[in-house]
N, C-alpha and C positions, 0 to 999 in steps of 0.2 A: 461319853466315854464307853457306853455299852457297845456301840457299833462303830466301825471305822468310818472315817469321812476324809475330807480334803486335808485336814491337819492332824488326824489321828491314824496311825498305821494299824494294820490288822493285829500285829503283835502287841500294840499298846491298848487295844480295846479289850473289853471283858469277853467279847465273843472269841477273840483269839486266845485269851487265857483259858476260856472254857474248852476250846479245842485241845489245848495242851493237857488239861485235866483229863479229858476223855482218853487221850492217847496214853496217859500215865496209868490209868486205872485198868490195866490188863488183869490185875487181881484186886480184890477188895482192899482198901486202905483207909486209915483214919485221915482226918483233915491235916493232922500234924505230919503224917508220913508224906502226904501229897506236897505240903509246904517244904519239907526237907528236900524232897526230890526237885522241886522247883528251884530252891536256893542253890542246889548243886549244879543245875543246868543253866542258871542265869548267866548271861554273858556269852558262853560258848554255844549252847544249843537254843537258848531263848534270848532274843535280842533286846527285849524291853524290860524296864523296871516295873514291878508291881509290888504293892504292899500286901500283907496278910489280909487286910480288909478287902482288897480287890479280889483276892482268892476266894474269900467267903462270899462275896457278891456274885462271882462267877459260878460257884457251886450252888448258891441259892437260885440263880437263874436256871441252871440245868435241872435242878430238882423241881422247880415250878413248871418247867416244860415237860417233865416226866421222863427225862433222859437219864437221871441218876436216881438211885434209891439208897436207903439206909437199911442195912441188914440188922439182925438181932444183936450182933456184936458191936454195933455202933460204927461200922465201917461203910464207907461209900463204895458203891459198885454201879457199873453201867446197867441200865435197865435193858434186858434182852427181850426183844419182841419175838414171840414165837411165830413160826410160819403160818399157823392157823389164824392168828390175829392180823398178820400182815396181808393176808389175801382177802379178808372181809371188808 
C-alpha cells in the first residue's frame, strides 16, 4: 500500500497521500490541521479513502526521507533545501 501497483491506484497509496500532504503544507500545520484539510477535500479533490492512521504513516515516511520537518511549535513543514546544498 506504500506504492501504487496493478491493483492500488496512486491516490490509494501512501505515496499519493504523501504528495497531497506536501501540497497542503504551504504553511506549517499540525497533523490535526492536515487531517481536517484532507477530510474537507475527500471525495471532490481527493478520490481515495484514507484513515488517520494512513495519514500518520505517510507523514512518517516523508519525515524519514527528510522531506518534512517538525518546527519548535510542533507543526509540520516542508524541508526547504537551500541552493547551496542543492549544488553540492
